[in-house]
C-alpha positions in Angstrom: 95.1 100.4 60.1 93.5 98.1 62.8 90.5 96.0 61.9 87.4 96.6 63.8 87.4 92.9 64.9 90.1 90.5 65.2 88.5 88.2 62.8 90.0 84.8 63.8 90.5 82.1 61.2 89.2 78.4 61.8 90.2 77.7 65.3 90.0 73.7 64.9 91.6 71.9 61.9 88.5 69.9 61.9 86.5 73.1 60.6 88.8 73.0 57.3 87.1 69.6 56.7 83.6 71.2 56.0 85.0 73.2 53.1 87.3 70.7 51.6 85.7 67.8 49.6 86.5 64.0 50.0 87.7 62.2 46.9 87.7 58.6 47.7 86.0 55.2 47.1 82.4 54.9 47.7 80.9 52.5 50.4 77.5 50.8 49.4 77.4 48.9 53.0 78.9 48.9 56.5 80.4 45.6 57.1 80.2 46.0 61.0 76.6 46.7 61.2 75.1 45.6 57.9 73.2 49.0 57.4 73.0 49.7 54.0 74.4 53.2 53.3 73.9 55.9 50.9 75.4 55.3 47.4 76.7 58.9 47.3 78.6 60.7 49.9 77.8 58.3 52.5 79.5 60.1 55.4 77.7 62.8 57.6 79.6 65.4 59.3 77.7 66.3 62.6 78.1 69.2 65.3 76.6 67.4 68.4 74.6 69.7 70.8 76.8 69.3 73.8 78.3 72.0 76.2 81.6 70.1 76.9 84.3 71.8 75.4 86.3 68.5 74.1 83.3 67.7 72.0 83.1 71.0 70.3 84.2 69.6 66.9 82.7 67.7 64.1 82.1 64.0 64.4 81.6 61.6 61.5 78.5 59.4 60.9 77.2 57.1 58.4 74.3 57.8 56.1 71.6 54.9 56.0 70.0 54.8 52.6 66.7 55.2 53.7 67.8 58.7 55.4 69.9 59.5 52.2 67.5 62.1 50.7 66.5 63.9 54.1 70.2 63.9 55.4 71.3 67.0 53.8 73.5 69.9 55.3 71.6 71.8 57.9 68.9 69.5 59.0 68.6 68.5 62.8 69.6 64.8 63.4 69.6 62.3 66.2 72.8 60.4 67.0 74.3 57.8 69.3 77.4 59.1 71.2 78.8 57.3 74.0 75.6 55.1 74.6 73.5 58.2 74.7 71.1 59.7 72.0 72.0 63.4 71.4 70.7 65.9 69.1 72.8 67.9 66.6 73.0 69.2 63.3 74.2 67.8 60.0 76.8 70.4 58.6 78.2 68.6 55.3 78.2 65.1 53.4 81.4 63.5 52.4 82.6 60.5 50.4 84.7 59.1 52.9 85.9 59.4 56.6 89.2 58.9 58.3 87.3 56.5 60.8 87.0 53.1 59.5 84.1 52.2 61.8 81.2 54.5 61.7 77.8 54.8 63.5 74.8 55.5 61.5 72.4 58.4 62.0 69.7 57.4 64.3 67.1 60.0 62.8 66.5 62.9 60.7 64.0 65.1 62.4 62.8 66.8 59.4 64.4 67.5 55.8 64.0 71.4 56.5 67.5 72.8 56.5 67.4 75.2 59.3 71.0 75.7 59.5 72.5 77.8 56.3 76.2 77.8 55.5 76.4 81.5 56.3 74.9 81.1 59.9 77.0 78.1 60.5 80.3 79.9 59.5 79.1 82.9 61.5 78.6 80.7 64.7 82.3 79.2 64.0 83.5 82.9 64.3 81.4 83.7 67.3 82.6 80.6 69.3 86.2 81.4 68.2 85.9 85.1 69.4 84.3 84.4 72.7 86.1 81.1 73.6 82.9 79.1 73.3 81.6 76.0 71.5 79.6 76.1 68.3 76.7 74.2 69.8 76.1 76.9 72.5 76.0 79.5 69.7 73.6 77.5 67.4 71.2 77.0 70.4 70.7 80.8 70.3 70.8 81.0 66.6 68.2 78.3 65.4 65.0 78.5 67.5 63.5 75.3 68.6 61.4 73.1 66.4 57.8 73.1 65.9 57.1 69.8 64.0 53.4 71.0 62.7 54.8 74.4 61.2 57.5 72.3 59.3 54.9 70.4 57.7 53.1 73.5 56.4 56.6 74.7 55.3 57.2 71.5 53.4 53.9 71.4 51.7 54.3 75.2 50.4 57.9 74.3 49.2 56.6 71.3 47.1 53.8 73.5 45.6 56.5 75.9 44.8 58.5 73.3 42.6 55.6 72.0 41.1 54.4 75.5 40.0 58.0 76.2 38.8 57.9 72.9 37.0 54.7 73.8 35.3 56.1 77.3 34.0 54.3 79.2 36.7 56.0 82.2 38.0 55.5 82.8 41.9 53.6 85.6 43.3 55.4 88.9 43.6 56.8 89.7 47.0 54.7 93.1 47.0 55.6 96.6 46.0 59.0 97.8 46.2 60.0 99.8 49.4 59.5 103.8 49.2 61.7 105.8 51.5 59.8 108.7 51.2 61.5 112.1 52.1 65.1 111.6 53.6 65.2 112.2 57.4 68.9 113.0 57.2 68.9 116.4 55.3 71.1 117.8 58.1 73.2 114.9 58.8 77.0 114.6 57.6 77.8 111.8 55.1 74.1 110.4 55.3 73.4 111.2 51.6 76.5 109.1 50.6 75.7 106.1 52.8 72.1 105.9 51.5 73.2 106.4 47.8 75.7 103.4 48.3 73.2 101.4 50.0 70.8 101.8 47.3 73.1 100.8 44.6 73.8 97.6 46.4 77.2 98.4 47.7 78.2 97.8 51.5 79.2 100.9 53.2 79.8 101.0 56.9 78.8 103.8 59.3 77.9 104.9 62.9 74.7 107.0 63.3 74.1 109.5 66.0 70.2 110.2 66.0 68.8 112.9 67.7 65.0 112.0 68.3 63.1 109.5 70.1 59.6 110.5 69.1 57.7 112.0 66.2 58.4 111.9 62.4 62.3 112.3 62.6 62.6 109.6 65.3 65.1 107.0 65.3 62.6 104.4 64.4 61.7 106.1 61.2 65.3 106.7 60.5 66.1 102.9 60.7 62.9 102.1 58.6 64.1 104.3 55.8 67.6 103.2 55.9 66.3 99.6 55.4 63.9 100.8 52.6 66.9 102.2 50.8 68.8 98.8 51.1 65.3 97.1 49.9 65.6 99.0 46.9 68.7 97.2 45.9 66.9 93.8 46.4 68.8 92.9 49.4 67.5 92.1 53.0 68.4 93.5 56.2 68.6 92.8 60.0 67.8 95.2 62.8 68.6 94.4 66.3 67.3 96.4 69.3 67.9 95.6 73.0 64.3 95.5 74.4 60.9 94.6 73.6 59.7 98.3 74.1 62.1 99.6 71.5 60.9 96.3 69.2 57.5 97.5 69.5 58.0 101.1 68.8 60.4 99.9 65.6 57.6 97.6 64.6 55.0 100.5 64.3 57.6 102.6 62.2 58.3 99.8 59.7 54.6 99.2 59.1 54.3 102.8 58.3 57.3 103.2 55.8 57.7 99.5 54.5 55.0 97.4 52.4 52.7 95.2 54.4 54.3 91.6 54.9 57.7 92.7 53.8 59.2 92.4 57.3 59.0 90.0 60.3 59.7 90.2 64.1 62.0 87.3 65.4 61.8 87.5 69.5 61.6 84.6 72.1 58.9 86.6 73.7 56.5 85.8 70.8 56.1 82.2 72.0 57.6 79.1 70.2 54.8 79.1 67.3 54.8 82.4 66.2 58.7 82.9 66.5 59.4 79.5 64.4 56.6 80.4 62.0 58.4 83.7 61.1 61.8 82.1 61.2 60.6 79.8 58.5 59.3 82.5 56.4 62.7 84.2 56.6 64.3 80.7 55.8 62.2 80.0 52.7 63.1 83.9 51.3 59.5 85.0 51.7 60.7 87.8 53.9 64.2 89.5 53.7 63.9 92.0 56.4 63.9 91.1 60.1 63.7 93.0 63.2 64.2 91.7 66.9 66.2 91.4 69.9 69.5 89.3 70.3 68.6 86.2 68.5 67.8 88.0 65.4 71.2 88.7 64.7 71.5 85.1 63.4 68.4 85.4 60.9 68.8 83.2 57.9 68.0 86.2 55.8 68.4 85.5 52.0 70.8 88.0 50.1 71.6 89.8 53.3 72.6 93.2 52.5 72.4 95.3 55.8 73.1 94.7 59.6 72.0 97.3 62.0 72.4 97.5 65.8 70.7 100.0 67.8 71.9 101.3 71.0 75.0 98.8 71.0 76.0 100.3 74.5 73.0 98.6 76.2 74.0 95.7 78.2 70.6 93.8 76.8 72.5 93.2 73.8 74.8 90.6 75.8 73.7 86.9 75.5 72.7 85.7 79.3 74.0 82.3 78.1 77.7 81.1 77.4 79.6 82.2 75.6 77.9 85.5 76.2 78.3 87.3 73.0 77.3 90.6 72.3 74.7 91.6 69.3 77.2 94.2 67.9 80.0 91.6 67.4 77.7 89.0 66.1 76.6 91.5 63.4 80.1 92.4 62.4 81.0 89.0 62.0 78.0 88.4 59.9 78.8 91.4 57.8 82.2 89.9 57.2 81.0 86.4 56.5 78.3 87.9 54.0 79.8 91.4 53.0 77.0 93.5 54.2 76.8 97.1 54.9 76.9 97.8 58.9 75.2 100.5 60.6 75.8 101.1 64.5 73.1 103.6 65.6 72.2 105.6 68.8 71.5 108.7 70.3 74.9 108.1 72.4 78.1 106.5 70.9 79.8 103.6 72.8 83.6 103.4 72.9 83.4 100.3 70.7 81.6 102.1 67.9 84.0 105.1 68.3 86.8 102.3 67.7 85.0 101.7 64.4 85.4 105.5 63.5 88.8 105.8 65.0 90.3 103.1 62.9 88.8 104.4 59.6 86.8 101.3 59.1 83.2 103.2 59.5 82.5 106.5 58.9 80.3 108.8 61.1 76.7 110.1 60.6 76.2 113.1 62.7 74.0 115.9 62.7 75.3 119.6 61.9 75.7 121.9 65.1 72.7 124.1 63.8 70.5 120.9 63.5 71.5 119.7 66.9 70.4 122.9 68.5 67.1 122.9 66.5 66.2 119.5 67.4 67.3 119.1 71.1 66.0 120.4 74.1 67.6 122.9 76.4 69.8 121.2 79.1 70.0 122.7 82.6 72.8 121.4 85.0 72.0 122.4 88.6 75.7 122.2 89.4 76.8 124.9 87.0 77.8 128.3 88.9 74.9 130.1 87.8 72.5 127.5 89.5 74.6 127.3 92.5 74.4 131.1 93.2 70.8 130.9 92.9 70.4 127.7 95.3 73.2 126.9 97.3 71.5 123.7 98.9 71.0 122.3 95.3 74.0 120.1 95.7 72.7 118.4 98.6 69.0 118.0 97.6 67.8 115.1 95.4 65.2 117.1 93.7 66.8 120.8 93.9 64.2 123.8 93.5 65.2 124.3 90.0 64.2 121.0 89.0 61.0 121.2 90.8 60.2 124.5 89.3 60.9 123.4 85.8 58.5 120.3 86.4 55.7 122.7 87.8 56.0 125.1 84.8 56.2 122.1 82.0 53.2 120.5 83.6 51.1 123.1 82.0 52.0 122.0 78.4 52.2 118.3 78.6 53.7 115.2 80.5 57.0 115.3 82.5 59.3 112.5 82.5 61.4 111.8 85.9 64.2 109.2 85.5 65.3 107.3 88.5 68.1 104.8 88.8 66.7 102.3 90.9 63.2 100.3 91.0 61.6 99.4 94.2 60.8 101.7 97.2 63.8 101.9 99.3 66.6 99.5 97.7 69.2 100.4 100.1 69.2 100.9 103.7 71.8 102.0 106.4 71.9 102.6 110.0 70.4 106.0 111.0 73.2 106.8 113.5 76.5 105.8 112.2 75.4 105.0 108.6 76.8 101.7 108.1 75.0 99.5 105.5 72.3 97.4 106.8 72.7 93.8 106.1 70.9 90.3 106.8 71.8 88.7 109.9 71.4 85.2 108.2 73.1 85.6 104.7 74.9 89.2 105.1 72.8 90.6 102.1 71.8 94.0 101.9 68.4 94.9 103.4 65.9 97.0 101.3 62.5 98.6 102.2 59.6 97.4 99.8 55.9 97.9 99.3 53.2 95.6 98.1 51.2 96.9 95.3 48.2 98.7 96.4 49.1 98.9 100.0 50.7 101.7 102.0 52.5 99.2 104.5 56.1 98.8 104.0 58.6 96.0 105.5 62.3 95.4 105.5 63.5 92.3 103.7 67.1 91.0 102.4 67.7 91.2 98.9 69.5 88.0 98.6 67.6 85.3 100.7 64.1 87.5 101.1 64.1 87.0 105.1 62.0 89.6 106.6 63.9 91.6 109.4 61.5 92.6 112.2 64.2 93.6 114.9 67.1 95.3 113.4 70.1 96.3 115.4 73.1 97.8 114.0 76.2 95.4 114.5 78.7 98.4 114.8 76.7 100.8 117.0 73.6 98.8 118.5 71.1 101.5 117.0 68.0 100.2 115.9 66.6 102.7 113.4 67.2 102.8 109.7 67.5 105.4 106.9 67.3 105.0 103.1 70.5 105.6 101.3 68.8 105.2 97.9 65.5 105.9 96.7 63.7 103.8 94.2 60.7 104.5 91.7 58.0 103.6 93.8 58.9 106.2 96.7 59.9 108.8 94.0 56.3 108.5 92.6 54.7 108.7 96.1 56.8 111.7 97.1 56.1 113.7 93.9 52.3 112.7 94.1 52.3 114.5 97.8 54.2 117.6 95.9 51.7 117.5 92.8 48.6 116.5 94.3 46.1 117.4 91.6 48.4 115.9 88.7 48.3 112.2 88.0 51.4 109.9 88.4 52.6 107.3 86.1 55.2 104.8 87.0 57.0 102.6 84.7 59.5 100.4 86.4 59.9 96.6 87.2 57.4 94.4 85.8 55.0 97.4 85.1 56.8 99.1 81.8 54.9 101.3 79.8 55.6 101.8 76.0 53.7 105.0 75.5 51.9 107.6 77.6 49.3 110.1 76.5 49.9 113.8 75.6 48.5 115.1 78.8 49.7 116.7 82.0 51.2 113.9 84.0 54.4 112.8 86.1 55.7 109.7 84.5 58.4 108.3 87.0 60.6 105.8 85.1 63.7 103.8 85.5 66.6 103.4 83.4 65.4 102.0 79.9 61.8 101.9 81.0 61.0 105.5 79.9 57.7 105.5 77.6 57.5 107.6 74.8 54.8 110.6 74.5 53.5 110.9 71.0 54.6 114.8 70.9 57.4 114.5 73.4 57.5 115.2 76.9 57.5 118.9 78.0 60.6 118.4 80.3 62.5 115.7 81.8 64.3 115.3 85.5 67.4 113.3 85.4 67.9 112.1 89.1 70.4 110.1 90.8 73.1 110.9 88.3 75.8 110.9 91.1 75.3 107.5 91.8 75.3 106.3 88.7 78.3 108.0 88.0 80.2 106.8 91.1 79.4 103.1 90.1 82.6 100.7 90.4 83.0 100.4 86.6 85.3 101.3 83.8 82.0 102.2 81.6 80.1 104.2 84.5 80.6 107.5 82.7 79.7 106.3 79.4 77.0 104.5 80.4 75.4 107.3 82.5 75.8 109.6 79.4 73.9 107.1 77.3 70.9 106.8 79.9 70.7 110.4 80.0 70.7 111.2 76.1 68.0 108.4 75.9 65.5 110.1 78.2 66.7 113.6 76.9 65.7 112.5 73.5 62.1 112.0 74.3 61.9 115.7 75.2 60.6 118.3 72.9 62.9 120.9 71.1 64.2 124.0 72.9 62.1 126.1 70.4 58.9 124.2 71.8 59.7 124.8 75.4 61.3 121.4 76.0 63.7 121.6 79.1 65.8 118.9 80.7 67.2 119.4 83.9 70.1 117.0 85.3 71.0 117.0 89.2 74.4 115.4 88.9 77.7 117.2 90.1 79.7 118.7 87.6 81.7 116.5 85.3 82.6 115.9 81.7 79.5 113.7 81.3 77.2 116.5 82.3 79.1 118.7 80.2 78.7 116.3 76.9 74.9 116.3 78.0 74.5 120.1 78.0 76.3 120.5 74.7 74.6 117.4 73.2 78.1 116.0 72.1 78.2 112.1 72.5 80.7 111.8 69.7 83.1 114.1 71.3 82.6 112.1 74.7 83.3 108.7 73.0 86.2 110.3 71.1 87.7 111.5 74.5 86.8 108.1 76.3 88.4 105.8 73.5 91.5 107.9 73.5 92.0 107.6 77.3 91.4 103.8 76.8 93.7 103.6 74.2 96.6 105.5 76.2 95.7 103.0 79.2 95.7 100.1 77.4 92.1 99.3 78.3 88.9 97.8 76.5 88.1 98.4 73.7 91.3 99.6 72.7 92.4 96.0 73.7 90.7 92.9 73.8 89.9 91.3 77.4 89.4 88.0 78.7 88.4 86.9 82.4 89.3 83.8 84.1 87.0 82.6 86.9 87.3 80.0 89.2 89.0 78.3 92.3 92.7 80.1 93.0 94.7 77.0 92.2 92.7 76.1 88.8 92.8 79.8 87.5 96.8 80.0 88.2 97.2 76.6 86.8 95.1 77.8 83.6 97.3 80.8 83.1 100.5 78.9 83.4 99.5 76.5 81.1 98.8 79.1 78.4 102.4 80.1 78.0 101.4 83.8 77.2 103.6 86.1 75.5 104.8 89.1 77.0 102.5 91.4 75.4 99.8 90.1 77.3 98.9 91.8 80.6 97.9 89.6 83.4 96.0 90.9 86.4 95.1 88.7 89.5 94.3 86.3 90.4 92.2 88.1 93.0 89.2 87.1 95.1 86.0 88.0 94.1 83.4 89.6 96.8 80.3 87.4 97.4 77.5 88.6 95.1 79.9 89.8 92.3 79.2 89.3 89.0 80.6 85.8 88.0 81.4 85.2 91.5 80.6 81.7 92.9 79.6 81.1 96.6 76.9 83.7 97.5 76.8 85.1 94.0 73.0 86.1 93.6 72.4 85.7 97.3 71.7 81.8 96.9 74.2 81.4 100.0 71.4 82.8 102.3 69.2 79.9 101.5 71.9 77.0 101.3 74.2 78.1 104.0 76.4 80.9 105.4 78.8 82.7 103.1 81.7 81.4 105.5 81.1 77.7 104.3 81.7 78.6 100.9 85.2 79.7 99.5 85.2 82.8 97.1 85.9 82.4 93.3 89.1 83.9 92.0 89.5 86.1 89.0 92.4 86.9 86.6 92.2 89.3 83.8 93.8 89.2 80.4 94.4 92.2 78.3 96.0 91.6 74.8 96.2 93.6 71.5 93.8 92.6 68.6 96.7 91.6 66.5 97.2 88.5 68.7 93.6 87.9 69.8 93.0 84.9 67.3 96.0 83.0 69.0 95.3 83.9 72.6 91.5 82.9 72.3 92.4 79.7 70.4 95.0 78.8 73.0 92.2 79.0 75.6 89.6 77.2 73.5 92.1 74.4 73.2 93.1 74.4 76.9 89.5 74.4 77.9 88.7 71.6 75.8 92.1 69.5 77.0 91.1 70.1 80.5 87.6 68.8 80.2 88.7 65.8 78.2 91.5 65.0 80.9 89.1 66.0 83.9 91.9 68.4 85.2 90.7 70.2 88.3 87.6 72.3 88.4 86.0 74.0 85.2 87.5 77.6 84.7 84.7 80.0 83.0 86.7 81.9 80.2 84.8 84.7 79.4 85.6 87.4 76.7 85.0 91.2 76.8 82.6 91.0 79.5 81.4 94.6 80.2 80.9 94.0 84.2 84.6 92.9 84.5 86.1 96.2 84.8 
């Protein structure tokens, strides 16, 4: 039976020194510098904050006597390295070093031990799995320092020590959590999972939640699960993809858990509040943490449960190297600290399905009668019945069936309209020959935009922002444009004209709303920006499904179904009149939505991936750089035959991970022809040899960086946008 992750051991021999003691003579003074050293354990192992791969190891420094008390494992330090002052973390103390001459520590910023052993161990595992550096991971795991807050923290810690010395017991943390009436009466395996969790065990499960609003919403379900974990005296971490979900989750936790029993960790709270909450968790005052990506590293005392909501969302991927996914970070932490694991969502990702298929996790799903009772009626405009009634439905963006459903539903509450793109008309083409319209300066795609509060529109380039005032098609010479895709703003404008007496609410771009009132309104929202109606939407129209399904991505179908289910979960049940209309062509994803069967779709998808040898049945690594450097990198790896190699192949300008004109920067710097495109090679390898392959890539990256061989090659593991 396969493990859910390839849990690699220490990739570098130097990591073993963190766990082994040094029995040797004590040195009282450094004969070279004359610095008086600490009498016990005068050697400090330091991880330097540097992105260079060849510096991804532990360096030894001597500990001056005056810094002996403060220089404890986990503190931030300042050190000299190659004539530069660099920051780092002291990770261990030792009696002796293999180096005869050591440079003393320059400074200990604070005696607060912000890096715990469990988080450090998890950081090593994350770096090994994603072929990154430990310093890059720690930069995400430990928030920036706020000195004034550390002074308050140290003062409270000293007062606590004095109280304990005087025999005074610390104040109680508050009343125990009361989960209340269970919200999983119709869910298979739920009772067993909750019972084991409350007894202090560490079960693993994948949850398929049904509702996105009301008393049985996923937020309340997660709050109740965490309450069961709290009954065993253990802590929990819950990670969600975005701030909208975090705000809703915070409200549910406040209703279920005791006041002050949990904190929120997110960079959007600002450095002061974020660091204050981090220190509360570090001190053990709070053992329940909710947050976005970085919350996965929270130093929770006695961690008993890790939860990831909607792990298929790309927002769970860290935007900085080594591009780790929250799901994998939590799984690695569960291995380090032996915790329970819950992957939850309205849909099920193929990665979560792998956990179920290998038997590592059990599924918690509602029975079919419960599904029919709790979900809305789903109508597909592509089925034979609807096609007979309206043959033109396949050509219309808003078929008559969808328009009629919205008109009827507006009598009872708000109607949600989900669109794929933000903006006004994000894609334009020639009116005559249908050739995609491109910028004359950088060849970027043209779009039509409208300033807020204005009725005037203008055509600009998506990449360089240059306005196009005299378009002429290079293929046929025609000078008129047509929209090939419609954004949220234009959709809201058209629906406003179709329903003149109904207010239209837009939730997209920078104007994302968390909730909307329970009154008649048309809510036009982009993917992931759908606000919640307190009593649910009376109907939902899912537009642009065909364009989402036709994306050039291995995950197009899985991702489209996830987006549909997230929107459909916000609609009232069918017995209360809730209706969902999906306008895409007939497909397995549409069928899965109509049946509300995300587990069945995930099982089918994973079986196909396993048969074809594609992720997540296999591990994936992408190597990006110049053609010669990528070819040399692959040749130097000396990969076994079981590793499939695809490429190198040139990347299109603007493609994810591409150089040259990636992101449209080429338009401002020069023409695309002046820059050579990057090349990419893809490696597919089984989990059984993932440890050796990733260790070889990390080692080669470090060796090339140290010898300055060629240009750097970007190594990225399990990137969702690669295939």
